[in-house]
N, C-alpha and C positions, 0 to 999 in steps of 0.2 A: 579848741576854745574852752573845753571843760576844765583844762588845767588853769587857764586864766581866771575862770569863774571861781575855782577853788582858792586861788591865790588871793583874790580880792573879796571873797565872800564874807569873811569874819568882820572886816572893817565896814563893808557895805551894809551888812545886817545891823551892826552896832549903830551906824548912822541912821538907819530906818527907825530903830527903836528909840533912839534919842530924839528924833524929829517928832515921833508920835507922843513922846513924853512932854516935849515943849508945847505941843498943841493942847494936850490935856491940861497942863498947868494954866495955860492961857484961858482955857474954858472955865477952869475953877475961878480964876481972877475975875473974868467977865460976869460970873454968877455969884459974886460975893454978897450981893444983897437980895438974892432970890430965896424966898422962903422954902424950906425943906430940901434945898439943894445939897447933895452929898459930894464932898470933894473926893476926887479919885487921883490915883497915881499909878505908875507902872513899876512892877518889880523887875528891874533890869536883868538880874541873873535868871529869873524864870523865863522871861521873854527870849533871852539869848539861847537858853537851853532848848526852847522850842525850835529854833532855827537849826540847831545841830542834831536834834534827835533822830531824824530819818536816816542819816548816814550811819549811825551806830546800830540801829535796830532792824532795818529792812534790807534784805538781800534778795535781789531778783536773779533767779537762776535760769530762767527761760524767757524767750522773747514773748511768749503768750501771757506771762505774768503781768499783773498790773503794777506799774511803777509808782513812784512818789508823785502825787499831784503837783502841777506847776505852782499852784498858789499855796502849797503847804508851808506853814511857818511865816506867812505874810501878815498875820493878824496877831495883835498882842492882847486880845480879849481875855485869854486865860491868865494873863499876868496882871490884870487890873486889881488894884486893892483900894479899899476906901480908907480915907484918913480918919483918925480918931482925934477930935479937937482937944486942945489943952484946956480951953475954957468954952464949954458949950453955949450956944446962943439961944435966946428964947424962941426964935422962929425955926428951930431945928436945922439951921444951915450950918454945915461943918467947915466952911471955908474960913480960914484965918488969914486975912489979907497979907499981913507982914510975913507970915511963914511962906505963903504962896509966892510972894515977890522974891524972897530969898531963894526958894527952890527954883524959881524961874532963872535967876542969875546963875545959879550953880549948874542948872541943866544947859543953859546956853554955853557956859564954859566947857562942859563935858562934850557938847556937840562940836564945838570948835576943835577940841582935842582929837575927837574921833575923825574929823575931817582932815586934820593935819597928819594923823597916822595913815589915812588912806592916800593922801598926797605923797607921803614918804614912800609908800609901797609902789605907787605908780611911777614915781621918780626913779626908784631903784630898778624897776622893770625897764624904763626908758634907757637908763644907763647900760643895762645888760644887753639890750638890743643894739645899741650904738657901739658897744664894745669898749666902753670907758673903764 
């Protein structure tokens, strides 16, 4: 089962990060008129690096050693960045609605692409198991 997890992990992790980004952008849009609200985004490369870090750095050589926690790499809190507005508002809100809407559309397209890559990997696996 570990082989299957490794085969699908990259695309599954990318889908998770893209989903969190869409939710964050939606939150930005919802708070476009909230005073002092700071718009946030996710640095995709930094978030994905967090998912891959344990495999490169941690080697467990004995059964008594502590392994990688199950929930390691499941939060993108370290990859959060605040947006700097092009034109600051008087109420210190950094959400620029037109930019957030454009980012939402782009994020949705990226999510769809990640989903299609994952579907392609699953389809390839199905074909291999059937012997096609």
